[in-house]
N, C-alpha and C positions, 0 to 999 in steps of 0.2 A: 214341661211336660213334654215328653218326644213326638215324634213323628207318627209313629205308631200306634201310642195310646190315642190318638187324635181321630182315629179313624172311627170308631165305632159312634164317638159324641157327634162327628159330621153327620155320620149316617141317621143316627137318630132324628138329629136337627132338620136336616133335608127331608126325611119323610113328614115330620109334623109341620113344616113349613109350605110343601106342597099342599098338603091336606085343607089346611086354612084357605090357601089362596084358590083352590078349587071351590070350596064351600061359599067363603064370603063373597069373592070377587068373578066367579064364574068363568077363570081363566082355563084353557085346557091344560089339564093334568102336565102333560109331555112336555108344553112349551114353559110351563112354571118348574118343571123338573129339571129342564136343559138350563135356564137361568139361572138357578139357584146352585147347579151344578158348577160352571164355571164360576159363580162367585166364591164360592167354599173352595175350589182347586186353587183359585188366587191367593185364599187366607193359607192355605197349606204350605204353599210354595213360600210365602212371604215368611211363615212360622219356622222353615227348614231353614233359610239363609243364617249364615253368622252373623252377628252385631259388629257394623261398623264402628271402627276405632274413631273416637274422637279428635276432630281437627285442631291441633295445638298450635299455636304461634310463637315461633322461638324466634327472640329479637337478638340479632348480633351484635355484638360489642368487642371493641378492640381497644385494648390495653398495651402499656409497654411490655409487660409479660409476653403475652399473644404474638407482638410483633418481633421478638426478638429471634426467635428460630426461623421467623419467616426471611429476613433481610441479610442475615449473618454470613451466609457463604454468597451472597451476589457477588459477581465481579466489578459491579458499578458501586462506587461508593455512595451510601445512602445514609441519611440521617433522619430520626425519628424526634420531632422536637412536641413538647408539652410547655404551649404559652410562651413558644419562642425561646424556651429553654431545652438545650439537646438533651434529651433524655436518654437516648440512643443511637448509636454510630455502629453500622458494621466494621468487620474487618478491612476492608478497602478502604473505608473513611477512614479509621484509626491510624492505619498504616500511612495514608495520604496527608493527615492534618493532627496526627497525634494524639497521645492518647488521653490528655489533658481537655480536651475538649467538651468532655460529658458533663454535664450542669453549666456550662457555658451559655451566655446570649447568643443566638446565632449571627444576630445582627453584628456583634464585636467578633466574630470570627471571621467572616464575610466582608467586613468594614466598607466596603463600595458602596458610592450612593445607589445603582441601581439595585443591588441585592437589599440592603437596607429598606428601600421604598418598599419594595416586594413583601418583605417579610414584616414590615412595621404596620401595613395596613390590614395584614391577615388575609390575604385574596389568595387564590390559586392564579396560578402564572409562570411565567420566565424571565431570567433576567441572566445578561453576560458581563462575567467579571475574569479580570486580567491581571498575572502576577500573582494568583491565587498560592503556588508551590514555587514555580520560580517566576523569572522576569517576564519571560515570554509568552507564557502560558493563557492559554484562553479557557475558561471554563463557562458553561450552561447550566444554569440551576433552574431546575423546573420544581414548584411546590405543590404540593396537592392537599389539601383540608380532609381531615378524617373525623368526622363529628364536630363538635363546638372546640376542642382545646387540642387535639393532635393534628399534626400534617408530616407529613414524608418528604423529606427534600431529597432528589436525586444530581449528582453532579457528573455532568457529561463533558470529556475531555474533547474540545474541538480544535486543538494545536495543532495535529495533523494535518487536517481539511486547510487550516489557514495559511499553514508552509506550502502547501503542495499550490492554494490560489497563490502566492505570493511567489511561488518558483515559476510557474505560467508567466506572471506578470513580468518578472524580473528576465524570463526569457524571449518573450515577444519584445520586448522593449530592446535588449540588446542585441536580437535578431535583425529589427529595424534600423537600427544603427549603424549595423556592419554592413547589412545591404544599402544603406543609403549612400554610406561614403565612396565607394566605388560609382555607385549609378550618378551621384554628382560629377565625378570626375570626368566619366564617359559624357554625359551630356555637356558638360563646360567646353570641353577639346573640340567638339564635333561642332557646336556651336561657331565656337572662333575658326573652324576650317571653312563653316560654310560662308561667315560674314566675310572673311578675308579674300576670297576667291583666288583670284591669279597674283595679289598683291603677296601673299606669303610665299618666302624662299622655298627651296625644296627641303634644305636641312632642318629648319624649323617644322616645316610640314611633317618630315619623316619622325622629327622627334615627339609631336604630338600624336601621329599615329602608333607610335611606340606605347606612349603611355595610356591611349585608347586600349590598345591590346592587351598590354599587361594587367589593368584593373578588370578589362572584361575576363581575362581568364581567371583572376580573385574572386569576381562575383560567381562564375561558373563552379570554382572548388569550394565555395561559400556554400553553394546551392547544393552542392554534391554531398558534402559535410551533413548538411541538416537532413537531408534525405536519409543519410546513412545513418546516423544518431536516430532517426524515427523508427527505422527499420529494426535497427539493434534491440530499441527498447519494446517493439511490439513484441517481439521473440524472446526477451530475456527469462521468461518462464519455463521456455522449452528447451529441455538439455539437447544438445547435439548428437546425433547417433552413428555418424559416419568413422570409421576406423581410417588413421592416417598415419602415415610417416612422415615425422616431424622435420627432420633432418633436412631432405630435397625441398620440401615447403618454404623451410627458413630460409635455405639458399638461395631459392629462386625469387622470393619476395623481395630479400636485401640488396640481390643484384638490380631488382625493376628499381628499388628507391633511390640507388645509387646512381644509377643511368651511365650511359661512357663517360659524362664529364665528370664524374665523382667516383668511380669505379677503384681508381688506385689508392684512394684512400680508405678503402673496405676490408678490413681484416676478419675472416672467418675462422671460427676455432670450434667444429663441430665435432665435437669427440665422443658423439653418441648418436644413436637411431633411434630414438623411444617412440612409441605406437600410443597414440591417445585416440579419443573421440573427440572429435571436432567439426565445427563447419570450416571448410578449406577458405571460403572467399572471405569469413571474417578473420580468420587466423593469418592470413597473409595482408591483410587490411593493418592488424595489429603491427605486424614486423615492419611494413613499410611506413609506417607512421612513425614506429618508434625510430627505425633507422634515419628518416628523412630530418626527424628533428636533431638526433645526434650531429647528421652532418651538417646543417644549416648552424646550429648554435656551439659546436664544438670548434677548437680551432682550426682556422683553414687548412695549416700543414702538418697537423697533428691524425694520426689515424683514428677511426670507429672500429673498436672490437664487438664482434658478434658471437657473443660463447652458450655453446649447449649442451647441456648435460642430464644425466635422469638419475644422480646418486642421492636425492635428498628425499627422504621420506613417500617411496613410491611415487614421484611427480618427476614433471620432466620440468627443468629450468631452462630458461632462455632469457639471457642478460644483455643488453647494449649499453656499451661504454662509451664515452666520449670523454677527450682532455679540453673543455671548454673552460669558461670563466665561473661555472658551477651556481648554484641557487641557494639562495638565504634559506636558513632552517625554518622562519617564520613563514616563507611563502610555500613550502612543500608540501604542507594539507591542503592547500587550495589549487592545485594545480590540475585537478581532475573536473574541476568546474569549468562549468561551459564559459566562454570568451576569457578565460582569466588568462591574462598574460603578465611575466615578470618586466618585460621592457615592452610597452604597447607598441611603441614606435620602430625599435628592429624588428618585432615578429610582422608588423603589417610591411616594412620594406622587403621581408624576406618571402612574402606571401601567403603568411600562418593567416588561419583562418580562426584559431583560438579554440576547436572544438577536437582537435587530435587526440588529447589524453582523455578526454570525457568520452571518446568512443572506445580507445582502449578498454577505459575502465569498467565500461558497460558490456563489451564481449568477454572479458577476462570473467565477469559476475556469471555471464549466461554459463561459460564453460566448468562453474564451480572453483574457478579460479584463484590467484591472490597477484595483486600488484603491488610492488614494492619501488619506493623511489628513496635514491639516497644520493646525497651531495656534498661535495666541499669546495668551498669558495677558492678560486684559483686552481683547481688541480681536476675539475669535472664532475661529471653525473653519471651513476649507473643505474639503470631501469630492469627490474627483474620480473620477469612473467612465469610464474610456476602454475601447471596444470595438470592434473590427475592423470596418472598412465593408465589407460585401457586395460579392462579385465582379461585374461587369457582366452582365446576364441572358443575353448572348449568348454567354456561355461554357457549356462544359458544365456539368452539376450536379456532377460530380467535381471541376472546378477552381473551382466556386463557393464553395467553403467557406472560410472564413476562414483564412488561413495562421497558425499558431502563430511568432511569433519568439522567440527566445533569450532577447533583451533584454525582451520584452512579455509573454510567454506565461503567466508566473505572476504570481497576484494577489501584491501587497505592500503591506503595513501602515502603512509609514512613509516618508515622504519630505520633504524641505525645498524641491522645487522645484515649487511650483504656483503658478500665476497667476490 
């Protein structure tokens, strides 16, 4: 019955009830009529509302099929186990562990006691496993139960974090050792001078003072290189913007590195004057480090050549060539490591800190360039730095930044193709 049809019935009912209340109860008909009108009105409003839908309880269920599309495209390796048997593995997990893992017991896949303990007790939690894919890999396994039989296993690669932590530890240990060596020499000779007093003859005292001065300068160089390396690493993601003429910069830096004592051994072959975008101070540091190394470790009676051209693949190429003893092939990949020395005794005697090529590598990477080192035993070493040329000035500043190609974008430390 619709709302319109209910009005005649409601009117008749209202009149009848009002008459009965007045007759039997003696109630004022106006009051009785008002009360009944409110009551009947509420009934009419309720009658006009649409019925509320019944509440339906939906039970969420997870199955292997329902989870397949949910985890397949995740970049994190994920496994779905059913009573510890691997029922499902997403693309990342199959690529990492192989297609054959479906159906195998997860405890057999991971093999290590921590993982077996986590999976065998059928509980939520995490475990660390090592060597899951490669010998030095470190993976964190997270297990989360889904119902009584299913569980999701997440694999998180923590190798990079461990490598960074180990690198920091090694760096602190090496830096502490390098700093302690000159400090021990300085303190030892100072104590000897103080205790000897007037009994120490002048030549011996001068020898001691010379050693103190040499070790103090070595300590100063080491601290300076550590600070330079820290600054370069802090700026490595900020491409330099200044447009520079590389030829005059290279000539000035090379002459500064040689100094008046070694300038006669320096041969400059600056056949081009390329324009690049770079950091003037850092590029001068690169050239000084390379020229200084070549003069230190090259033959004392042989020249050191500095060659500059811009003829290759829209890049400026600076090559520093010495005629020294050369470097063994197996050592070349390690030359840019911090504090690495092919001959520690000779390097320390010449005042080297072991940080020069590490600084060069980071500066070249910041300039989106490439570092190549080539050496022949008994003949000498050639170190080449390639940096992209600057775009013409007529282009917008946004377009003038050097492009980073896939082949040339990252600095590399070993090559056999250097002319």
